[in-house]
N, C-alpha and C positions, 0 to 999 in steps of 0.2 A: 686570330684577332677578335674573335667573338662577333665579327660582322657576318651577315647572312650571305651565303654563297649566291652568286648572281643567277643561278639556274636551279630549279627544284624538282625537275622531272627525271624519271629513270632514263627515258630515251633522250638522245642528243637532239638539240634543235636542228632544223633543216637549213639554217642560214649559211652554213659552211660545210662543203662536202669534199672528201679526198678524191684525187685522180691518180696520183702516183707517189709511191714511197721509195726512198732509198734508205735502207737500214744497214748501218755498220755496227758489227758486234765484235767485242774482244773478250771472249770467255777465258777465265783462268781456272784450270782444273787444279789438281793436287798441288800444293796444300791450301790454296786460297779459297777456291770454290766461290768466286765472285765473277761478275761481268760488268763491263762498261760499254757504252755505245753512243751512237748519234743517229737520230732519225731526221730525215728531211722530207717533208710532205708537200707536194704541190696541191693546193686546195682551190676550189672554185667558190666564189661568194655568190649566193643565190638571192640574198636580200641584204640591204644595208644593215650593218651591225657593228657594235663597238667591241664585241667579244668573240674569241674562239674558245670553244669547249672541246676537250680531248680526254680520252680515257687513259688513266695510268694508275697502277696500284703496286704497293710493296716495293717502291723504288724511289731513289732521290733524283729529282730533276735539277740539274746544276746550272744550265744556261739556256736561255730562250732567245730566239731571233725571229722576226717576221719581216720578210722581204717583199717589196711590191714587184710588178712586172718588169720594172727597170732595174731590178736586183738591189734597190736601195733599202736599207733597214728602216723600219718604222719605229717610232718611239713607243716602248712598252710602258704603260702607266702602272699596271700592277698585275701580279699573278696570285692566284689563290688555289687552295686544294680542298676538295670535299671528300673525306674518306668514305662516307656513307654511300655516295654516288660513284665513288672510284673515278672522279674526274678532276682535271685541272682547268682553270680558266685563265685566259690571257687577255687583258684589256689593252686595246691599241689606241693611241692618240689619233684623233681624226677618223677613226673607224675604218672598216673595209667597205668597198663599194660594190653594189650588185653588178654581176657580169664580169668582174675582174678576177684574175688569178693571183695567188700569193704563194710564197713558200714559207712554211713554218719549220724552223730548225730547233731541235732540243737535244742537249747532252744529258745523259742519265747514267746511273750506276745502281747495282743491286747485288744481292746475294743469290747464288744458285739455290733454288728452293730445295728443301728437304722433302716436302710432300710432293705428290706426283702430278703437279699441275704447273702451268706457266713454263718457264725455262728452268729445268731442274737437273739435279745430279743423280746418276745411277752408277752402280758398280757391279763387278762380277769377279770371280776368281779364275785365273787361268789354271792349266793342268799342274803347274808347279806350286799352286797355292798362293800366287801373288795377287793382290787386289788391283784391278784395273778400273779406271774411272772414265765415265763419258758424260757429256752434257746433252740433254735432249728436251723436246718440247711436248706439251699437250695443252691445246688452247680451247677446245670445245667445252662448254659454250662461251665462257667470258674470261679467258685467261691470257689472250694475246696481250692484253693491257698490262700483264705482269712481266712481259719480256721486252716490250718497247711501247712508248706512248703511241696510241692509234685511235682511230674512230671505230670502236670495237662493236659493230652491229652487223648482222648478216647482209643487210641490204646496201651497206656502204662499200660496194666493191671497188677495187682499185688495182693498179699494176704495182707489183713489188719487185724492187731490185735489191738483192741481198749481197752483202759483203761480209765475209767472216775471216777473222784472224785465227790462226791455229799454229800449233807446233809442227815441226817437220814430220814427227812420227805419227801424227794423227791424220785422219781424212775429215773433210766437212761435207755435209750433204744438205740440200734444200729442195724446194719444190721443182726447181729447174736445173738443167745441167750447168756445169761450171763453164763460163765463157773464157776466163783467163786466170792464171795463178801468178801472183807476183812473188818473186823469191826474196831472200833475206829473211825478215820475219815473214812466215808464209801467209799470204792473203789470197783467199779464193773469192773471185768476183763472179757472180752467177748471172745467167741470162735473165732479161726481164720476164716476169711471169705473164700469164694471161690475166684478164680482169677477174678478180676473185675476192672472196670474203676473208676477213682477218682470221676467223677461227680455223681456216684451212691452211694457213701459213705454217711451215715447219722447218726446223733445222736441227742437225745432230753433229756433234764433234766427238769422234771416237777412234778406236784403233782396230775396227772390224775388218774382216775380209769379205769379198763378194764373189758371187757366181752370176753369169749372165746368159741371156738368150735373146732372140729377136722374134717379134711376131712377123707374120707373112707380109704385113704392110710396112715393116721396118721400124717399129717402135722397140727401143731397147728396154728390156726388163731385167732388173737385177735383184738378187736377194743378198742381204747383208746380215752377218752374225759374228759373234766372237770366233776367232780362228779355230778353236777346238771343236766348235759345233757347226761349222759352215756346211759340211756334207749333209747335215740334217735338213738343209734348205732345198735339196734337189726336188722333192715332191711338190712343194709350194711353187717353185719356179716353173715346173712343167704345167701345173694347173693354171697358174696366172697367165702364161702365154696363150693357152687354149681359150680360157674364159674371156680374156681381153679381146681377142679376135672375134669370138662369138658375139659378145655384147655389141661390138661395132656393127655387126650385121643385124642383130636383133633390134637395136635402137635406130638403125639407119643414120647414125651420126658418128663421124670418126672421133677417136680419142684425140683430144687436141694438143697434148704435150709430146715433146720428143722422147721422153723416157718415163718409166714407172719403176720406182724403187720400193722394195718391201724390206723393212728392217726389224729385227728381233731385239726388243729392249728388255734388259733383265728386270727392271722395276717398272711395272706398268699397271695402272689402275683398272683400265677397261679390258676388253678382249683385244681390241685394235682401234685405230683411229684413221679415218679415210683421207688424211691430208693429201691435197692434190699432187700427185707425182712422187710423194714420199710417205707411203703408208707405214705407220708404226704399229707393231704387234707385241703382245705379250709372248714370251718364248713358246708357250704351249699352243698358241694359235698359228705359229708359222713353222715350227721345227717338228720334223717327224723322222723317227729312226725305226725302220721296218724290223730290225732285229729285236727291238725292245718294246715298241709302242703298239697299242691295240688298233683294231680297225676303227674303233670309235674315236681314238686320237686322230687317226688319219682323216676320218670324215669331218671332224671339228676343224682341222686345218683347211680342208677344201671349202667348207661352208663359210668360214671367216674370210678366206681369200675372195670367194665369190661375192660375199656381202660388201666388203670394202671396195671391190672393183665396181660393183653396181652403183655405189655412191659417186664414182667419178663422173657419172651422168646425173644421177638422182641425188642432188645435194650440192655437188661441186659445180657442174655445168649450169644447172638450174637449181637455185637455192630458195628456201622459204624466205618470205619477206621478214617474218619475225618468228620467235620461238613457239608461239601458239600453234604453228603448223609444223612443229618438229616431226610429227608423225608422218608427214609427207616424205621426209628423208628416210626415217627409220622403218616405217611400215613398208615402204617400197623396197628398200634394200633387203629387208627381212623376207619379203616375198620373192624378189628376183633372184636372191642367192640360190633358191631351189631350182630355178630355171637354168642357172649357170652350172650347178653341180649335176643336174639331171642331164645336161648336154654332154659332160665329160664321162659321167658314170651312171648311166640309166639303171643299171642293175641294183643300185642302192635304194630305189623306190622312194625318192625324197618326198613325193607328194603324199604317200601313205604316212611317212613319219611326220609330215607337216601337221597332220591331225593331232598327234600327241604333243609335239613340241611347241606348236603355235596355238591352234584352236583351243584344245582342251586346257592347256596351261593358262591362257588368258581368260577363258571362261571362269576358271576357278577364282580369279580375283574380281572379275567383272560382275559376278553374281552377288557381290556384297552390296549392301545399301550405301556403303561409303566408298564406292568406286569413283572414277572421274571420267568425263567424256574424252574421246580421242583428241579432240581439238579443245584446248583450254586457254583461257585468258591468263597470261603471266606477265609479271612486272619485274620483280627483282631477281638478281642472279641466283639466290638460294632457291626460289621457286622454280627457276628454269632447270636447275639440277635435278629436282624431284620429278621432272617429266620423263627422265630416261628410264621408263619402267616397262613392264610387260604389256601395258595397254598401248603405249606408243608403238612399241616394236611388234608385239605378237598379235594383238587384236588388230592393229593397223594392217599387218600382213594378211590376217584371216579375212577381213572385209574386202581387201583387194582381190583375194582369191574368189570370194563370192561374186564380186563384180565381174571378174574375168569369166566366171562360169555362166553368168546370165547374158553377158555381151557376146560371148564366143571368142575364140582365140584370135581370129583375124581382126575383128573390130578392136579388141583390146590392144593388140600390137600397133595397129595404125593410129589409135588414139594416143598412145605413148609417144610414137614418133612425131606426131603433130605437135604435142605439148613440148617436147624437148627442142624441136627445131624452132618453134615460135619464141621460146623464152631463153635460148642458150646465152650464156654469159650474163644472164639477168636474174631477177627474182620473181617468184610467182606465189600465188595463194591456192589453197585447195579448190576454190571455185573455178580457177582457170584450168585446172586439171579436168574437173567435171565437164566444163565447156568443150574441151578438146574431144572428149568421148562422145558428147551429145552431137557435136558437128559431124563426127565420123559416122555415127549411126542414124542421123536424122533421115538419111535416104531410106532407111529400112523401117519407116514409120514407128520408131521406137520411142519409149517414154523418156522424159527428161532425166538425165542421170543425177543431176544435182538434187532434185526433189526426193529421189530414192535414197541417195547416199547421205544427205543431211541428217536423215533419221538415225543413221548409224554412227555419224561422227560428232554430232552436236548434242546428243544426250548419252548418258552413260547406260551401261547394262545392255540386256538383250531380251528377246521374248521367248516364252515357251508357247508352242503351237499345240493346242489340244484338239484331237480328232475324235468326234463322236458319231456313232452310227445312227442314221434315221431312215428306216425303210430301205429304199433302193439307193439312197445317197448318204453322203457323209458331210459333216459340217466341220470346218476348221476355224478355230477362234484363237486370238492371241491375248497374252497378258505379260506384264513385266515379270521375268523370273528372278526371284530373290531367294537365296539359300536360307535366309533367316527372316521370313515374312513379317515377323513382329516389328522389325526395325524399319521405320519409314525411310524412303530415299533421302539422302542428305541434300540433294539439289532439286529444284523444280525443273520441269522439262517443258520447253515450248511445244513439244509434240505430245505432251501428256502421256509419255511412256507408251506410245504406239509406234510401230515401225512399218515401213513399206517392205514387205518380205517377199523375196523371190522364192516362192514355195514350190517344192518338187516332190514327187512321190512315184512309187511303182507298186505293183501287187504281185502276189504269188504266181498268178497265172498269166501276167502280162508284164514283162520286164522292161518295156520301153518307158523312158522317163517322161512323165507328164508334168506340165507346169501351170501355175496359176499365181496371180499376185494377191497377197493378202494385205489389205489396207486397214482402215479403221474398223470396217464391218466384217462380219463373218463371211466365209466363202463356202458355197455349197458345190459339191461335185458328185458325179455318178460313181457309186461304189456299192457293190453288194457282196458281202463275204461268202454268201452261198455259192456264187459263181466265180468270184475273184480270189477267194482265199484271204490270207493276211494282207495288210497294207503296211508298207515301210515308207515313211516320209523323210525328207532331207536326203535326197539321192547322193550317195557317196560322201555324205557329210560336208558338202560344199558350202552350206549355209551356216551363218553364225546364230543359230537358235537351237533350242532343245525341243523335243517332241514328246507329247504324252498321248496315250491311247486309252480306250476303255479296257476294262479287265479282260474281256473276251479276246481282244486283239493281242494284248500282252501274252495271253495264254497260247494263242496261235503261233506267235513269234517264238515263244519258248519251245513249243513242240517242234518247230522247224529247226531250231538250233540242236535239239536233242536227236532228231532223226537224220538230218543232213544239213549241217551248218553251212556248207559251201554254196548253198543256194543263195546265201547273202554274201556280199563281198567282205573282205577283211575289214575295210574301212567302215562298212555298215554294221558289222558285228561290234567293232570297237565303239561306234557311236551309240548303239543300243545299250551297251554296258555302262558307258559313261553317263548317258541320259538317265537311265533307270536309277543308278546309285545317287545321283544328284537330286533327282525328283524325290527320292525317298528321304534324303537329308532335309529337303525343304518341306516335307510333310505332304507332298502332292501324290505320293504313291506308297503303298505298303512296302516296308523294308523287305518283307518276305518275297515280293515280286522280283526285286533286284537280286536278292540272293539266289532265287530259283534259276535266274539266267546263268549263274556261274557253274551249274551242274554239268553243262555240256563241255566244260573246259578239258575234261579228261581226253577229249578227241581233238582239241584245238592244237594246231602245229605252227601257227603264224605269229610273228613277233607283235604286230600292232594290236590285235585284240587282247593278247596276253598282257601287254604293257598297260592297256586301258583297264583291264580287270584288276591287275595287281596294284596299280596306284590307288584304285578305289577300295580294294580290300585293305590296302595299307591304312586308309582312314579308319577303318574298323579296328585294325590291329592297334593303332596308336591310342584308341579309346580303351582298349581292353588290356594293354600291356602292363599296367601297374598291378594287376591282380593275377597271381600265378595260376589259379584254378581256371580263370577265364581264358588265359593265354594257352593253357594246355589244350583246351577244347578247340580254340581257334587254329592252333598249329596242326592239330589232328586233321581237321577238315582241309586246311590248305595243302598239307602233304598228300592227302588222298587225291586232290585234283592235280598236283604237280608231278607226282611220281611217274605217271606214264610218259610225259614229255621228257623228263629228266633221263629216264632209262633209254629213251629213243635217241636223244642227242648225245649222251655219253660224255666222256672227258677228252675226246680227240678234238684239237683245235682245227676244225675243218668245216666245210659247207659254205652256204651263201653268206653274204654280209649280214643279213638280218637273222640268219640262223645263229651266227656267232654272237650277235647281240642277245638273242633269246637264251642261248646256252648259259652265258655268264650271269644273266638275270636270275634264271631259275635254279642254277646250281647254288648260287649264294644263299637263296632263301631256304632251299632244302637242307643245306648243311646247318644253317642257323636254327631251323625249326626242329632239328634233332633226328633227321633221317640218318640212321647209323652208317649206311653205305657211303653217303656223301661226306659225312663228318670224318669218317676214317680216311677217305681219299684225300680230303683237305689236309688233315694232320700229317699224313705220310708225305705228301708233296711239300708241305711247309718245312718239314724236317729235312727233306732232300735239299731244298733251297738253302736252308741254314748250313748245310754241308757244302754249299758252293755250286750246286747244280742249277742250270738255268731253267726258267719256266716259259711255257708258250705265251706269246704276247697277249692273246685275248683272255687268258685264264688268270693273269697276274692279279687283277684287282679282286677276283673271287678268292684266290688263295691267300692274298695279303689280308683282306678284310676278315675273312672267316677264320683264318689262322690266329689272328689277334683276338677275335671275338671268343674263340674256343680256348685260347691259350692263356698264359699268365704273364708274369713280369719278364721272364726270359725272352718270350716271343716279342713283347713290346720293345724291349731294349735293343734286340737285334734289328727290329724295324727302324728304330731311331738311328742306329749306326749306319744302316743302309741309306737312310734319308740324307744323312750328312755326306756320305761318300758319292752318291749318284750325281752325274753331271748332265743327265737327260731330263729336261724340264717336265715332260709328261709323266715320266717314271717317278720323279720326286713328288709330284702332286699325288700320285696313287699311294705312295708310301706314307705321305703326310695324312691323307684321309683315312688310311687303314688304321692308323694309331687311334683314331677317335672311336673305333669299334670295340675297344677294350671294355670289359665289364667291371674293371677295378677303379673305384672312385678316386683313389689317390693318384693313379696314373692319369686319369682324365683331368684332374686338377693341375697336375704337372704340365700336361699338354696345353691347357688353357693359359697357364702362366707363360709358357714358351711362346704362345701366339703373340704376346705383347713384347717379346724380347727381340734382340737382334738375330736370334737363331732362325726366325721365320720372317720372310719379307713382308713388309706392311701390306702389300697387295693381297696377301693370303690370310691375314688376321681374321677377317670376318667369315671366310669359308671354314676356317677351323672351328670358330665358335658355333656356327650354324650346324656343322656336322656333328659336334658333340651334342648339341641340342636335339638333333633328330635321333640320337641314341636314347632309348627310353630311360636308361639309368643316368643319363647325363643332363636331362632337361633342367632339373633344379639347380645343378651345378652351373650350367651355362647362364641361367637367369641371375644367380647370385653374382657371377663373374661380371656380367653386363652392368648390374647395378653398381658394383664396386668401381668399375672403370669407365662409367658413363662419360665423365668429362673428357677423358683422353679419346675415347671412341668418337665422341661427338665432334671434337676438334679436328680429328684426322679425316673428316668428310667421308666416313664410312656409310654406305647406303643404309639408311635407317629402316628401310623396308625389311632388310635381312634381320635386324634386331627384333623387329615386330614379329617376324616369322617364328622366332624363338618363343615369344610369348604365347603364340596360338596353341602350342602344345600343352600349355599349363592350365590349371584349374582356378587359381585364386584371383578372381577378377577384381575384388575391391582393392587388394594390395597393388595390383598393376595400375589400376586407374589412379590410385593415390600417387604412385611413382611418376606417372605421366603428368599429373597435375603439377608436381613440384619441380620437374626438370625442364630445362630448355630443350625444345624439340626442333626449332628451326623449320627446315623444309620437311621434317618428319611428322608433322601434325596429322596429315591424312593417314599415313601408315599406322600411327598409334590408334586412330579411330578404327581402322580396318582390323587391327589386332584385337581391340576390345570386342568388336562385333563377332570376330571369329571365335573368341573364347566363349562368349555368352551363347553363341549358336551351338558350340560343342557341349556346353553344360545342358542346354535344353535337349539336345539329341540324346544324351545319356538318360535323362529322365524318361523320355518317351520311347526309347528303342532298346535299351540294354537288355531288358527281360526277353523281348521278342527275338533279339539276335541270339542270345544264349540258347533259348528254346529251339530255334531253328537249327543251330549248330549241333545241338544234342541229337535232334531227329535225323540229321544228315551225316553223322559220322558212324562208320561201321564199328561195331563192337570188336575189340581185339580178339583175334581168333586164338 
């Protein structure tokens, strides 16, 4: 009408709030792929108003009614729609009165979405090749409004009564169990839910089969999957039962629903979604086939199951008030998942892996001047989506680990229990969590948790602590660590980029952990190398900071690694390697100091230090890989360090969990770097596989990747055939990624084109593009492909951070800046800034370090005998 919409803010007004919904849905699958429905919401009026505002998008609203407490319809003066705000307004004659309840009824219809949000369609093929369809949901953060009109904000909790129409051959599932089923046209009526947020509502209509088990306290747990794959759900089911029971004890709060369903969805954008009582998973996150899948596939299932179950308390029972505190949900679940898996499988050493997968991973992003704080002010839905990144999840988890470390396990657990009990079925903010911890530990004359943690959540980045020797003591000082110090931080900080740091250290001759708090000023402590030997700070790498030492102490630590590396724990060895390489990248340490630390690796046998070393050496490799001569030198040194561990581990798929991880990591590199023995073994095993022999689960990705890397068109085509034949999701993924290892540009181009076709599910498109980009010969192809298909990629809500990852491997900064200027970036603005900073940092690194690196490599590779 050209008239201004009666409300202009992103957040709904507080004048009307929901108490209870009844949602009736009639989805039509093949061939219509539409749905219609009716929602009836009992609302409370909190202040006199003429208007009700409610969220709805991508649907037609066909009928409106507002009833008063006496069930009489009120006259509706006008309705209006605001697409930008995704809201409808309903103006009522005579208005609504404060303190009264009303019922709002709306009929609506829409198309089942093609993209993987809202109420959408998915499909799979059964073993006879028939396509089967299902309808499923994904609402977080703001897509419940695409399935039914609702008050779609996390703090507007209400009770939900779901009613779903379906065909007799289908089943329907929702958050609660079915109360009754009416026959004729089949109608499933579900039990009323607990009080919950809209983004956690879920429903699925499908033809899946299930397996079930019960926890000790009687909660029904079921796994659902297509009939041909249901046996692959056994492992997830047994983990879920154990972890659910364990969390009830750990949090001291009972799981409040009568059942917990876990369902594998063939088309799924995220890893999984924690809908209360009906958790949806990507196939690879829920299904595990021990005959075919590796230990890392198994661990991934356990971790995702533990993560989503942690959300049933953290996120579902207690929910953030608004999305700026998303990290409260995700950081906590990303930390607690390790406690859950560690309970069922301690031999996996999850807390050691945490250092690689959470701490070091998030530091990589957070050391950019264009990072963002954990807690961010967000307004519109596009911004909310960009928050689901490694800062919210992994840095969130890492600072919680640091908090647990300085509070102690007991205080940490009691604080959590207090917080969950106090806020259950409600909403909370970060400060209320800090208050719970402070209350629990105030008896132990402890410092205020909020004042410490605010410095970690409200400003981006992290510090480097520098330790300098002065006579009989040492001085520790802090500054903001940035990988590219030339670039000023993109945000101002209320704390001026100073942190309150729980500083810890030990020395060569005294292994007990010593603690001090570093605030704005430097801290002095007793330490004399003549009597104490070396000093190692950040005990077991529990803190979210890097440490730099004077040249003498780096030399002492290097000698310790060379003579007896086990005097330092595996985590501390990994920490030293990661800190040294990153300090060198930032120009805070000579590159030769970092490289010197890698000499001891010929004696290293543990996965975590190797993984830290190899990912940092990988940075060096990706700078050198475009020059054949440089690469020959690099490979020679790398092989010299790798051969001892490769020969020791051999090709038998045996040993501990992390030994299997290490074996596949180092074998892959050795074969690629041209070790004749490894390359020959790969080629002969690949040939056996092409003749129909089966391969050991943990060696498949090594043999697939390297076989394609060393092979030609024949190997690539065979891989593609197997990809099309395989029915095991984790196996399909391995085959898909292996194709990106080809050295043939034409085949790479074909694979990129395929990623946008129906041959590859849209959920995997971006993974294919990034894996081609991480192949040195595929960088430019991937970038050209992204430029060509930008509009389509942008529309399909692909995480733009992945696209920006592709750019970081490139050199031509002006072209990339020009491209970002011209194109719509939406929520990807920050990611594009991060990419530009990453590229210019790499260009500077090359200027300052390439000669040094090559000279060092020359001096440290033995001449061919």
